[in-house]
PDB file with SEQRES, HELIX, SHEET and CRYST1 records, atoms N, CA, C and O in Angstrom:
SEQRES   1 A   80  UNK UNK UNK UNK UNK UNK UNK UNK UNK UNK UNK UNK UNK          
SEQRES   2 A   80  UNK UNK UNK UNK UNK UNK UNK UNK UNK UNK UNK UNK UNK          
SEQRES   3 A   80  UNK UNK UNK UNK UNK UNK UNK UNK UNK UNK UNK UNK UNK          
SEQRES   4 A   80  UNK UNK UNK UNK UNK UNK UNK UNK UNK UNK UNK UNK UNK          
SEQRES   5 A   80  UNK UNK UNK UNK UNK UNK UNK UNK UNK UNK UNK UNK UNK          
SEQRES   6 A   80  UNK UNK UNK UNK UNK UNK UNK UNK UNK UNK UNK UNK UNK          
SEQRES   7 A   80  UNK UNK                                                      
HELIX    1 AA1 UNK A    2  UNK A   12  1                                  11    
HELIX    2 AA2 UNK A   33  UNK A   41  1                                   9    
HELIX    3 AA3 UNK A   67  UNK A   71  5                                   5    
SHEET    1 AA1 4 UNK A  55  UNK A  60  0                                        
SHEET    2 AA1 4 UNK A  47  UNK A  52 -1                                        
SHEET    3 AA1 4 UNK A  14  UNK A  21  1                                        
SHEET    4 AA1 4 UNK A  73  UNK A  79  1                                        
CRYST1    1.000    1.000    1.000  90.00  90.00  90.00 P 1           1          
ATOM      1  N   UNK A   1       3.882 -25.031 -19.973  1.00  0.00           N  
ATOM      2  CA  UNK A   1       2.963 -24.286 -19.283  1.00  0.00           C  
ATOM      3  C   UNK A   1       3.138 -22.729 -19.438  1.00  0.00           C  
ATOM      4  O   UNK A   1       2.189 -21.966 -19.621  1.00  0.00           O  
ATOM      5  N   UNK A   2       4.392 -22.357 -19.349  1.00  0.00           N  
ATOM      6  CA  UNK A   2       4.752 -20.950 -19.393  1.00  0.00           C  
ATOM      7  C   UNK A   2       4.363 -20.358 -20.881  1.00  0.00           C  
ATOM      8  O   UNK A   2       3.818 -19.263 -21.019  1.00  0.00           O  
ATOM      9  N   UNK A   3       4.693 -21.175 -21.910  1.00  0.00           N  
ATOM     10  CA  UNK A   3       4.440 -20.775 -23.228  1.00  0.00           C  
ATOM     11  C   UNK A   3       2.945 -20.730 -23.535  1.00  0.00           C  
ATOM     12  O   UNK A   3       2.523 -19.844 -24.277  1.00  0.00           O  
ATOM     13  N   UNK A   4       2.105 -21.654 -22.995  1.00  0.00           N  
ATOM     14  CA  UNK A   4       0.725 -21.613 -23.164  1.00  0.00           C  
ATOM     15  C   UNK A   4       0.128 -20.410 -22.445  1.00  0.00           C  
ATOM     16  O   UNK A   4      -0.837 -19.837 -22.950  1.00  0.00           O  
ATOM     17  N   UNK A   5       0.623 -20.022 -21.355  1.00  0.00           N  
ATOM     18  CA  UNK A   5       0.062 -18.840 -20.772  1.00  0.00           C  
ATOM     19  C   UNK A   5       0.367 -17.524 -21.387  1.00  0.00           C  
ATOM     20  O   UNK A   5      -0.457 -16.610 -21.412  1.00  0.00           O  
ATOM     21  N   UNK A   6       1.629 -17.436 -21.910  1.00  0.00           N  
ATOM     22  CA  UNK A   6       1.950 -16.312 -22.788  1.00  0.00           C  
ATOM     23  C   UNK A   6       1.134 -16.288 -24.068  1.00  0.00           C  
ATOM     24  O   UNK A   6       0.673 -15.229 -24.493  1.00  0.00           O  
ATOM     25  N   UNK A   7       0.946 -17.492 -24.709  1.00  0.00           N  
ATOM     26  CA  UNK A   7       0.185 -17.545 -25.865  1.00  0.00           C  
ATOM     27  C   UNK A   7      -1.275 -17.080 -25.739  1.00  0.00           C  
ATOM     28  O   UNK A   7      -1.823 -16.384 -26.595  1.00  0.00           O  
ATOM     29  N   UNK A   8      -1.878 -17.522 -24.591  1.00  0.00           N  
ATOM     30  CA  UNK A   8      -3.256 -17.132 -24.260  1.00  0.00           C  
ATOM     31  C   UNK A   8      -3.301 -15.636 -23.985  1.00  0.00           C  
ATOM     32  O   UNK A   8      -4.247 -14.993 -24.441  1.00  0.00           O  
ATOM     33  N   UNK A   9      -2.342 -15.024 -23.266  1.00  0.00           N  
ATOM     34  CA  UNK A   9      -2.397 -13.673 -22.948  1.00  0.00           C  
ATOM     35  C   UNK A   9      -2.348 -12.907 -24.307  1.00  0.00           C  
ATOM     36  O   UNK A   9      -3.159 -12.005 -24.516  1.00  0.00           O  
ATOM     37  N   UNK A  10      -1.399 -13.256 -25.244  1.00  0.00           N  
ATOM     38  CA  UNK A  10      -1.364 -12.636 -26.469  1.00  0.00           C  
ATOM     39  C   UNK A  10      -2.599 -12.798 -27.283  1.00  0.00           C  
ATOM     40  O   UNK A  10      -3.014 -11.856 -27.958  1.00  0.00           O  
ATOM     41  N   UNK A  11      -3.202 -13.938 -27.252  1.00  0.00           N  
ATOM     42  CA  UNK A  11      -4.359 -14.256 -28.024  1.00  0.00           C  
ATOM     43  C   UNK A  11      -5.605 -13.376 -27.643  1.00  0.00           C  
ATOM     44  O   UNK A  11      -6.382 -12.940 -28.492  1.00  0.00           O  
ATOM     45  N   UNK A  12      -5.725 -13.158 -26.322  1.00  0.00           N  
ATOM     46  CA  UNK A  12      -6.812 -12.395 -25.885  1.00  0.00           C  
ATOM     47  C   UNK A  12      -6.480 -10.930 -25.606  1.00  0.00           C  
ATOM     48  O   UNK A  12      -7.288 -10.159 -25.090  1.00  0.00           O  
ATOM     49  N   UNK A  13      -5.339 -10.619 -25.950  1.00  0.00           N  
ATOM     50  CA  UNK A  13      -4.838  -9.165 -25.916  1.00  0.00           C  
ATOM     51  C   UNK A  13      -5.016  -8.738 -24.436  1.00  0.00           C  
ATOM     52  O   UNK A  13      -5.579  -7.676 -24.172  1.00  0.00           O  
ATOM     53  N   UNK A  14      -4.561  -9.520 -23.515  1.00  0.00           N  
ATOM     54  CA  UNK A  14      -4.688  -9.275 -22.015  1.00  0.00           C  
ATOM     55  C   UNK A  14      -3.882  -8.011 -21.639  1.00  0.00           C  
ATOM     56  O   UNK A  14      -2.769  -7.823 -22.130  1.00  0.00           O  
ATOM     57  N   UNK A  15      -4.427  -7.166 -20.790  1.00  0.00           N  
ATOM     58  CA  UNK A  15      -3.664  -6.006 -20.306  1.00  0.00           C  
ATOM     59  C   UNK A  15      -2.953  -6.283 -18.978  1.00  0.00           C  
ATOM     60  O   UNK A  15      -2.005  -5.606 -18.579  1.00  0.00           O  
ATOM     61  N   UNK A  16      -3.503  -7.376 -18.289  1.00  0.00           N  
ATOM     62  CA  UNK A  16      -2.994  -7.773 -16.977  1.00  0.00           C  
ATOM     63  C   UNK A  16      -2.899  -9.182 -16.920  1.00  0.00           C  
ATOM     64  O   UNK A  16      -3.801  -9.859 -17.413  1.00  0.00           O  
ATOM     65  N   UNK A  17      -1.870  -9.734 -16.352  1.00  0.00           N  
ATOM     66  CA  UNK A  17      -1.676 -11.221 -16.055  1.00  0.00           C  
ATOM     67  C   UNK A  17      -1.265 -11.212 -14.607  1.00  0.00           C  
ATOM     68  O   UNK A  17      -0.264 -10.641 -14.174  1.00  0.00           O  
ATOM     69  N   UNK A  18      -2.258 -11.997 -13.803  1.00  0.00           N  
ATOM     70  CA  UNK A  18      -1.971 -12.126 -12.397  1.00  0.00           C  
ATOM     71  C   UNK A  18      -1.804 -13.601 -12.156  1.00  0.00           C  
ATOM     72  O   UNK A  18      -2.697 -14.394 -12.455  1.00  0.00           O  
ATOM     73  N   UNK A  19      -0.658 -13.974 -11.612  1.00  0.00           N  
ATOM     74  CA  UNK A  19      -0.411 -15.417 -11.230  1.00  0.00           C  
ATOM     75  C   UNK A  19      -0.387 -15.449  -9.791  1.00  0.00           C  
ATOM     76  O   UNK A  19      -0.039 -14.470  -9.130  1.00  0.00           O  
ATOM     77  N   UNK A  20      -0.798 -16.708  -9.210  1.00  0.00           N  
ATOM     78  CA  UNK A  20      -0.626 -16.911  -7.812  1.00  0.00           C  
ATOM     79  C   UNK A  20      -0.196 -18.334  -7.546  1.00  0.00           C  
ATOM     80  O   UNK A  20      -0.419 -19.212  -8.379  1.00  0.00           O  
ATOM     81  N   UNK A  21       0.378 -18.566  -6.472  1.00  0.00           N  
ATOM     82  CA  UNK A  21       1.010 -19.862  -6.036  1.00  0.00           C  
ATOM     83  C   UNK A  21       0.018 -20.660  -5.203  1.00  0.00           C  
ATOM     84  O   UNK A  21      -0.574 -20.116  -4.271  1.00  0.00           O  
ATOM     85  N   UNK A  22      -0.177 -21.938  -5.516  1.00  0.00           N  
ATOM     86  CA  UNK A  22      -1.081 -22.770  -4.643  1.00  0.00           C  
ATOM     87  C   UNK A  22      -0.517 -22.821  -3.265  1.00  0.00           C  
ATOM     88  O   UNK A  22       0.699 -22.831  -3.074  1.00  0.00           O  
ATOM     89  N   UNK A  23      -1.413 -22.854  -2.285  1.00  0.00           N  
ATOM     90  CA  UNK A  23      -1.058 -22.859  -0.847  1.00  0.00           C  
ATOM     91  C   UNK A  23      -0.323 -24.209  -0.543  1.00  0.00           C  
ATOM     92  O   UNK A  23      -0.709 -25.258  -1.059  1.00  0.00           O  
ATOM     93  N   UNK A  24       0.733 -24.154   0.298  1.00  0.00           N  
ATOM     94  CA  UNK A  24       1.336 -25.237   0.852  1.00  0.00           C  
ATOM     95  C   UNK A  24       2.399 -25.983   0.031  1.00  0.00           C  
ATOM     96  O   UNK A  24       2.842 -27.069   0.404  1.00  0.00           O  
ATOM     97  N   UNK A  25       2.808 -25.351  -1.133  1.00  0.00           N  
ATOM     98  CA  UNK A  25       3.817 -26.129  -2.051  1.00  0.00           C  
ATOM     99  C   UNK A  25       5.190 -25.689  -1.524  1.00  0.00           C  
ATOM    100  O   UNK A  25       5.951 -26.543  -1.070  1.00  0.00           O  
ATOM    101  N   UNK A  26       5.515 -24.489  -1.561  1.00  0.00           N  
ATOM    102  CA  UNK A  26       6.896 -24.076  -1.290  1.00  0.00           C  
ATOM    103  C   UNK A  26       6.917 -23.037  -0.157  1.00  0.00           C  
ATOM    104  O   UNK A  26       6.547 -21.881  -0.362  1.00  0.00           O  
ATOM    105  N   UNK A  27       7.353 -23.462   1.038  1.00  0.00           N  
ATOM    106  CA  UNK A  27       7.242 -22.551   2.123  1.00  0.00           C  
ATOM    107  C   UNK A  27       8.488 -21.648   2.293  1.00  0.00           C  
ATOM    108  O   UNK A  27       8.456 -20.603   2.943  1.00  0.00           O  
ATOM    109  N   UNK A  28       9.564 -22.114   1.678  1.00  0.00           N  
ATOM    110  CA  UNK A  28      10.822 -21.394   1.883  1.00  0.00           C  
ATOM    111  C   UNK A  28      10.844 -20.155   0.998  1.00  0.00           C  
ATOM    112  O   UNK A  28      11.143 -19.109   1.575  1.00  0.00           O  
ATOM    113  N   UNK A  29      10.592 -20.096  -0.234  1.00  0.00           N  
ATOM    114  CA  UNK A  29      10.576 -18.981  -1.132  1.00  0.00           C  
ATOM    115  C   UNK A  29       9.608 -19.020  -2.176  1.00  0.00           C  
ATOM    116  O   UNK A  29       9.370 -20.126  -2.661  1.00  0.00           O  
ATOM    117  N   UNK A  30       9.030 -18.065  -2.595  1.00  0.00           N  
ATOM    118  CA  UNK A  30       8.035 -18.104  -3.696  1.00  0.00           C  
ATOM    119  C   UNK A  30       8.796 -18.286  -5.075  1.00  0.00           C  
ATOM    120  O   UNK A  30       9.911 -17.808  -5.285  1.00  0.00           O  
ATOM    121  N   UNK A  31       8.121 -18.976  -5.927  1.00  0.00           N  
ATOM    122  CA  UNK A  31       8.670 -19.204  -7.138  1.00  0.00           C  
ATOM    123  C   UNK A  31       8.245 -18.020  -8.253  1.00  0.00           C  
ATOM    124  O   UNK A  31       7.068 -17.857  -8.577  1.00  0.00           O  
ATOM    125  N   UNK A  32       9.195 -17.321  -8.726  1.00  0.00           N  
ATOM    126  CA  UNK A  32       8.834 -16.206  -9.575  1.00  0.00           C  
ATOM    127  C   UNK A  32       9.385 -16.412 -11.006  1.00  0.00           C  
ATOM    128  O   UNK A  32       9.479 -15.467 -11.789  1.00  0.00           O  
ATOM    129  N   UNK A  33       9.741 -17.661 -11.321  1.00  0.00           N  
ATOM    130  CA  UNK A  33      10.269 -17.850 -12.661  1.00  0.00           C  
ATOM    131  C   UNK A  33       9.206 -17.691 -13.656  1.00  0.00           C  
ATOM    132  O   UNK A  33       9.449 -17.092 -14.704  1.00  0.00           O  
ATOM    133  N   UNK A  34       8.025 -18.187 -13.408  1.00  0.00           N  
ATOM    134  CA  UNK A  34       6.923 -18.006 -14.415  1.00  0.00           C  
ATOM    135  C   UNK A  34       6.451 -16.619 -14.566  1.00  0.00           C  
ATOM    136  O   UNK A  34       6.171 -16.280 -15.716  1.00  0.00           O  
ATOM    137  N   UNK A  35       6.298 -15.694 -13.561  1.00  0.00           N  
ATOM    138  CA  UNK A  35       6.062 -14.244 -13.831  1.00  0.00           C  
ATOM    139  C   UNK A  35       7.175 -13.607 -14.513  1.00  0.00           C  
ATOM    140  O   UNK A  35       6.919 -12.739 -15.348  1.00  0.00           O  
ATOM    141  N   UNK A  36       8.510 -13.963 -14.237  1.00  0.00           N  
ATOM    142  CA  UNK A  36       9.535 -13.341 -14.978  1.00  0.00           C  
ATOM    143  C   UNK A  36       9.501 -13.759 -16.432  1.00  0.00           C  
ATOM    144  O   UNK A  36       9.687 -12.920 -17.313  1.00  0.00           O  
ATOM    145  N   UNK A  37       9.292 -14.908 -16.683  1.00  0.00           N  
ATOM    146  CA  UNK A  37       9.083 -15.332 -18.107  1.00  0.00           C  
ATOM    147  C   UNK A  37       8.052 -14.625 -18.792  1.00  0.00           C  
ATOM    148  O   UNK A  37       8.300 -14.119 -19.887  1.00  0.00           O  
ATOM    149  N   UNK A  38       6.873 -14.527 -18.249  1.00  0.00           N  
ATOM    150  CA  UNK A  38       5.787 -13.789 -18.764  1.00  0.00           C  
ATOM    151  C   UNK A  38       6.168 -12.279 -19.008  1.00  0.00           C  
ATOM    152  O   UNK A  38       5.882 -11.718 -20.066  1.00  0.00           O  
ATOM    153  N   UNK A  39       6.773 -11.705 -18.059  1.00  0.00           N  
ATOM    154  CA  UNK A  39       7.180 -10.327 -18.201  1.00  0.00           C  
ATOM    155  C   UNK A  39       8.070 -10.095 -19.315  1.00  0.00           C  
ATOM    156  O   UNK A  39       8.011  -9.069 -19.992  1.00  0.00           O  
ATOM    157  N   UNK A  40       9.020 -11.172 -19.548  1.00  0.00           N  
ATOM    158  CA  UNK A  40       9.979 -11.025 -20.632  1.00  0.00           C  
ATOM    159  C   UNK A  40       9.334 -11.233 -21.963  1.00  0.00           C  
ATOM    160  O   UNK A  40       9.748 -10.594 -22.930  1.00  0.00           O  
ATOM    161  N   UNK A  41       8.370 -12.065 -22.080  1.00  0.00           N  
ATOM    162  CA  UNK A  41       7.841 -12.409 -23.285  1.00  0.00           C  
ATOM    163  C   UNK A  41       6.647 -11.584 -23.793  1.00  0.00           C  
ATOM    164  O   UNK A  41       6.437 -11.465 -25.000  1.00  0.00           O  
ATOM    165  N   UNK A  42       5.876 -11.023 -22.868  1.00  0.00           N  
ATOM    166  CA  UNK A  42       4.658 -10.217 -23.173  1.00  0.00           C  
ATOM    167  C   UNK A  42       5.007  -8.798 -23.545  1.00  0.00           C  
ATOM    168  O   UNK A  42       6.089  -8.323 -23.200  1.00  0.00           O  
ATOM    169  N   UNK A  43       4.172  -8.144 -24.202  1.00  0.00           N  
ATOM    170  CA  UNK A  43       4.372  -6.729 -24.611  1.00  0.00           C  
ATOM    171  C   UNK A  43       4.637  -5.879 -23.441  1.00  0.00           C  
ATOM    172  O   UNK A  43       4.328  -6.264 -22.313  1.00  0.00           O  
ATOM    173  N   UNK A  44       5.181  -4.770 -23.652  1.00  0.00           N  
ATOM    174  CA  UNK A  44       5.363  -3.732 -22.615  1.00  0.00           C  
ATOM    175  C   UNK A  44       4.169  -3.108 -22.018  1.00  0.00           C  
ATOM    176  O   UNK A  44       4.242  -2.528 -20.935  1.00  0.00           O  
ATOM    177  N   UNK A  45       2.954  -3.216 -22.760  1.00  0.00           N  
ATOM    178  CA  UNK A  45       1.780  -2.686 -22.277  1.00  0.00           C  
ATOM    179  C   UNK A  45       1.112  -3.587 -21.258  1.00  0.00           C  
ATOM    180  O   UNK A  45       0.193  -3.143 -20.570  1.00  0.00           O  
ATOM    181  N   UNK A  46       1.530  -4.810 -21.137  1.00  0.00           N  
ATOM    182  CA  UNK A  46       0.821  -5.768 -20.317  1.00  0.00           C  
ATOM    183  C   UNK A  46       1.501  -5.770 -18.876  1.00  0.00           C  
ATOM    184  O   UNK A  46       2.725  -5.832 -18.753  1.00  0.00           O  
ATOM    185  N   UNK A  47       0.645  -5.699 -17.817  1.00  0.00           N  
ATOM    186  CA  UNK A  47       1.106  -5.712 -16.483  1.00  0.00           C  
ATOM    187  C   UNK A  47       1.126  -7.148 -16.041  1.00  0.00           C  
ATOM    188  O   UNK A  47       0.240  -7.933 -16.378  1.00  0.00           O  
ATOM    189  N   UNK A  48       2.199  -7.503 -15.244  1.00  0.00           N  
ATOM    190  CA  UNK A  48       2.381  -8.838 -14.693  1.00  0.00           C  
ATOM    191  C   UNK A  48       2.518  -8.777 -13.234  1.00  0.00           C  
ATOM    192  O   UNK A  48       3.385  -8.083 -12.702  1.00  0.00           O  
ATOM    193  N   UNK A  49       1.681  -9.489 -12.577  1.00  0.00           N  
ATOM    194  CA  UNK A  49       1.711  -9.553 -11.036  1.00  0.00           C  
ATOM    195  C   UNK A  49       1.831 -11.083 -10.692  1.00  0.00           C  
ATOM    196  O   UNK A  49       1.264 -11.957 -11.347  1.00  0.00           O  
ATOM    197  N   UNK A  50       2.601 -11.306  -9.634  1.00  0.00           N  
ATOM    198  CA  UNK A  50       2.684 -12.588  -8.890  1.00  0.00           C  
ATOM    199  C   UNK A  50       2.273 -12.328  -7.557  1.00  0.00           C  
ATOM    200  O   UNK A  50       2.722 -11.374  -6.922  1.00  0.00           O  
ATOM    201  N   UNK A  51       1.372 -13.196  -7.061  1.00  0.00           N  
ATOM    202  CA  UNK A  51       0.878 -12.981  -5.674  1.00  0.00           C  
ATOM    203  C   UNK A  51       1.131 -14.282  -4.953  1.00  0.00           C  
ATOM    204  O   UNK A  51       0.958 -15.367  -5.507  1.00  0.00           O  
ATOM    205  N   UNK A  52       1.550 -14.152  -3.685  1.00  0.00           N  
ATOM    206  CA  UNK A  52       1.844 -15.290  -2.843  1.00  0.00           C  
ATOM    207  C   UNK A  52       1.343 -14.984  -1.459  1.00  0.00           C  
ATOM    208  O   UNK A  52       1.837 -14.078  -0.788  1.00  0.00           O  
ATOM    209  N   UNK A  53       0.378 -15.730  -1.044  1.00  0.00           N  
ATOM    210  CA  UNK A  53      -0.365 -15.505   0.254  1.00  0.00           C  
ATOM    211  C   UNK A  53      -0.686 -14.011   0.437  1.00  0.00           C  
ATOM    212  O   UNK A  53      -0.383 -13.397   1.459  1.00  0.00           O  
ATOM    213  N   UNK A  54      -1.288 -13.492  -0.566  1.00  0.00           N  
ATOM    214  CA  UNK A  54      -1.904 -12.152  -0.455  1.00  0.00           C  
ATOM    215  C   UNK A  54      -0.897 -10.926  -0.664  1.00  0.00           C  
ATOM    216  O   UNK A  54      -1.242  -9.744  -0.658  1.00  0.00           O  
ATOM    217  N   UNK A  55       0.450 -11.416  -0.855  1.00  0.00           N  
ATOM    218  CA  UNK A  55       1.463 -10.345  -1.046  1.00  0.00           C  
ATOM    219  C   UNK A  55       1.969 -10.411  -2.479  1.00  0.00           C  
ATOM    220  O   UNK A  55       2.177 -11.497  -3.020  1.00  0.00           O  
ATOM    221  N   UNK A  56       2.160  -9.293  -3.070  1.00  0.00           N  
ATOM    222  CA  UNK A  56       2.723  -9.164  -4.364  1.00  0.00           C  
ATOM    223  C   UNK A  56       4.227  -9.455  -4.250  1.00  0.00           C  
ATOM    224  O   UNK A  56       4.948  -8.722  -3.573  1.00  0.00           O  
ATOM    225  N   UNK A  57       4.693 -10.505  -4.901  1.00  0.00           N  
ATOM    226  CA  UNK A  57       6.157 -10.936  -4.870  1.00  0.00           C  
ATOM    227  C   UNK A  57       6.803 -10.515  -6.043  1.00  0.00           C  
ATOM    228  O   UNK A  57       8.032 -10.442  -6.044  1.00  0.00           O  
ATOM    229  N   UNK A  58       6.100 -10.206  -7.117  1.00  0.00           N  
ATOM    230  CA  UNK A  58       6.731  -9.740  -8.430  1.00  0.00           C  
ATOM    231  C   UNK A  58       5.687  -8.899  -9.165  1.00  0.00           C  
ATOM    232  O   UNK A  58       4.505  -9.230  -9.254  1.00  0.00           O  
ATOM    233  N   UNK A  59       6.223  -7.768  -9.694  1.00  0.00           N  
ATOM    234  CA  UNK A  59       5.394  -6.877 -10.417  1.00  0.00           C  
ATOM    235  C   UNK A  59       6.091  -6.145 -11.447  1.00  0.00           C  
ATOM    236  O   UNK A  59       7.094  -5.476 -11.196  1.00  0.00           O  
ATOM    237  N   UNK A  60       5.580  -6.254 -12.616  1.00  0.00           N  
ATOM    238  CA  UNK A  60       6.174  -5.426 -13.735  1.00  0.00           C  
ATOM    239  C   UNK A  60       4.889  -4.649 -14.370  1.00  0.00           C  
ATOM    240  O   UNK A  60       3.952  -5.210 -14.938  1.00  0.00           O  
ATOM    241  N   UNK A  61       5.024  -3.331 -14.175  1.00  0.00           N  
ATOM    242  CA  UNK A  61       3.904  -2.441 -14.560  1.00  0.00           C  
ATOM    243  C   UNK A  61       4.062  -2.260 -16.115  1.00  0.00           C  
ATOM    244  O   UNK A  61       5.169  -2.271 -16.652  1.00  0.00           O  
ATOM    245  N   UNK A  62       2.921  -2.096 -16.782  1.00  0.00           N  
ATOM    246  CA  UNK A  62       2.965  -1.841 -18.185  1.00  0.00           C  
ATOM    247  C   UNK A  62       2.989  -0.445 -18.400  1.00  0.00           C  
ATOM    248  O   UNK A  62       2.926   0.296 -17.419  1.00  0.00           O  
ATOM    249  N   UNK A  63       3.080   0.068 -19.650  1.00  0.00           N  
ATOM    250  CA  UNK A  63       3.144   1.444 -19.930  1.00  0.00           C  
ATOM    251  C   UNK A  63       1.872   2.136 -19.565  1.00  0.00           C  
ATOM    252  O   UNK A  63       0.811   1.512 -19.600  1.00  0.00           O  
ATOM    253  N   UNK A  64       1.922   3.400 -19.214  1.00  0.00           N  
ATOM    254  CA  UNK A  64       0.671   4.136 -18.648  1.00  0.00           C  
ATOM    255  C   UNK A  64      -0.474   3.903 -19.788  1.00  0.00           C  
ATOM    256  O   UNK A  64      -0.229   3.834 -20.992  1.00  0.00           O  
ATOM    257  N   UNK A  65      -1.773   3.794 -19.195  1.00  0.00           N  
ATOM    258  CA  UNK A  65      -2.864   3.625 -20.032  1.00  0.00           C  
ATOM    259  C   UNK A  65      -3.864   4.618 -19.701  1.00  0.00           C  
ATOM    260  O   UNK A  65      -3.835   5.116 -18.576  1.00  0.00           O  
ATOM    261  N   UNK A  66      -4.726   4.959 -20.518  1.00  0.00           N  
ATOM    262  CA  UNK A  66      -5.832   5.861 -20.198  1.00  0.00           C  
ATOM    263  C   UNK A  66      -6.962   5.044 -19.687  1.00  0.00           C  
ATOM    264  O   UNK A  66      -6.877   3.816 -19.706  1.00  0.00           O  
ATOM    265  N   UNK A  67      -8.069   5.681 -19.209  1.00  0.00           N  
ATOM    266  CA  UNK A  67      -9.221   4.955 -18.532  1.00  0.00           C  
ATOM    267  C   UNK A  67      -9.885   4.125 -19.621  1.00  0.00           C  
ATOM    268  O   UNK A  67     -10.577   3.178 -19.248  1.00  0.00           O  
ATOM    269  N   UNK A  68      -9.761   4.362 -20.901  1.00  0.00           N  
ATOM    270  CA  UNK A  68     -10.496   3.628 -21.946  1.00  0.00           C  
ATOM    271  C   UNK A  68      -9.865   2.256 -21.994  1.00  0.00           C  
ATOM    272  O   UNK A  68     -10.557   1.262 -22.212  1.00  0.00           O  
ATOM    273  N   UNK A  69      -8.573   2.187 -21.797  1.00  0.00           N  
ATOM    274  CA  UNK A  69      -7.845   0.895 -21.919  1.00  0.00           C  
ATOM    275  C   UNK A  69      -8.022   0.013 -20.732  1.00  0.00           C  
ATOM    276  O   UNK A  69      -7.657  -1.158 -20.830  1.00  0.00           O  
ATOM    277  N   UNK A  70      -8.556   0.460 -19.593  1.00  0.00           N  
ATOM    278  CA  UNK A  70      -8.662  -0.333 -18.470  1.00  0.00           C  
ATOM    279  C   UNK A  70      -9.768  -1.447 -18.585  1.00  0.00           C  
ATOM    280  O   UNK A  70      -9.928  -2.279 -17.692  1.00  0.00           O  
ATOM    281  N   UNK A  71     -10.544  -1.415 -19.770  1.00  0.00           N  
ATOM    282  CA  UNK A  71     -11.527  -2.472 -19.866  1.00  0.00           C  
ATOM    283  C   UNK A  71     -10.893  -3.802 -20.489  1.00  0.00           C  
ATOM    284  O   UNK A  71     -11.648  -4.698 -20.864  1.00  0.00           O  
ATOM    285  N   UNK A  72      -9.553  -3.925 -20.595  1.00  0.00           N  
ATOM    286  CA  UNK A  72      -8.914  -5.062 -21.138  1.00  0.00           C  
ATOM    287  C   UNK A  72      -9.174  -6.354 -20.426  1.00  0.00           C  
ATOM    288  O   UNK A  72      -9.845  -6.395 -19.395  1.00  0.00           O  
ATOM    289  N   UNK A  73      -8.637  -7.407 -20.983  1.00  0.00           N  
ATOM    290  CA  UNK A  73      -8.848  -8.670 -20.429  1.00  0.00           C  
ATOM    291  C   UNK A  73      -7.745  -9.010 -19.391  1.00  0.00           C  
ATOM    292  O   UNK A  73      -6.558  -8.770 -19.613  1.00  0.00           O  
ATOM    293  N   UNK A  74      -8.189  -9.570 -18.269  1.00  0.00           N  
ATOM    294  CA  UNK A  74      -7.363 -10.029 -17.192  1.00  0.00           C  
ATOM    295  C   UNK A  74      -7.292 -11.582 -17.157  1.00  0.00           C  
ATOM    296  O   UNK A  74      -8.290 -12.301 -17.215  1.00  0.00           O  
ATOM    297  N   UNK A  75      -6.103 -11.994 -17.064  1.00  0.00           N  
ATOM    298  CA  UNK A  75      -5.810 -13.496 -17.013  1.00  0.00           C  
ATOM    299  C   UNK A  75      -5.307 -13.856 -15.647  1.00  0.00           C  
ATOM    300  O   UNK A  75      -4.295 -13.318 -15.198  1.00  0.00           O  
ATOM    301  N   UNK A  76      -6.005 -14.777 -14.959  1.00  0.00           N  
ATOM    302  CA  UNK A  76      -5.692 -15.219 -13.712  1.00  0.00           C  
ATOM    303  C   UNK A  76      -5.107 -16.629 -13.757  1.00  0.00           C  
ATOM    304  O   UNK A  76      -5.744 -17.418 -14.454  1.00  0.00           O  
ATOM    305  N   UNK A  77      -4.054 -17.081 -13.167  1.00  0.00           N  
ATOM    306  CA  UNK A  77      -3.541 -18.402 -13.314  1.00  0.00           C  
ATOM    307  C   UNK A  77      -2.911 -18.797 -12.008  1.00  0.00           C  
ATOM    308  O   UNK A  77      -2.136 -18.026 -11.442  1.00  0.00           O  
ATOM    309  N   UNK A  78      -3.212 -19.952 -11.523  1.00  0.00           N  
ATOM    310  CA  UNK A  78      -2.708 -20.494 -10.258  1.00  0.00           C  
ATOM    311  C   UNK A  78      -1.655 -21.498 -10.613  1.00  0.00           C  
ATOM    312  O   UNK A  78      -1.984 -22.597 -11.060  1.00  0.00           O  
ATOM    313  N   UNK A  79      -0.274 -21.132 -10.412  1.00  0.00           N  
ATOM    314  CA  UNK A  79       0.769 -22.025 -10.668  1.00  0.00           C  
ATOM    315  C   UNK A  79       1.263 -22.744  -9.576  1.00  0.00           C  
ATOM    316  O   UNK A  79       1.026 -22.323  -8.443  1.00  0.00           O  
ATOM    317  N   UNK A  80       1.959 -23.832  -9.754  1.00  0.00           N  
ATOM    318  CA  UNK A  80       2.517 -24.660  -8.747  1.00  0.00           C  
ATOM    319  C   UNK A  80       3.994 -24.903  -8.796  1.00  0.00           C  
ATOM    320  O   UNK A  80       4.531 -25.613  -7.947  1.00  0.00           O  
TER     321      UNK A  80                                                      
END                                                                             
């Protein structure tokens, strides 16, 4: 699943990848292994966010972009 997400982000030249956790699966701590893997494998220009219950639990900001680059592709993924 992780490799597929990274492959899709690269294929569509995504500028932002936002992943979220399904409600009710892990109440003790959020799983951030998937966003860390994405941050490690994607280019430095791609922003990676992990959201759990409306809170950002992982964030890797990409390199600064100008306003023209903000029209890039966003990928949203709900992981479990």
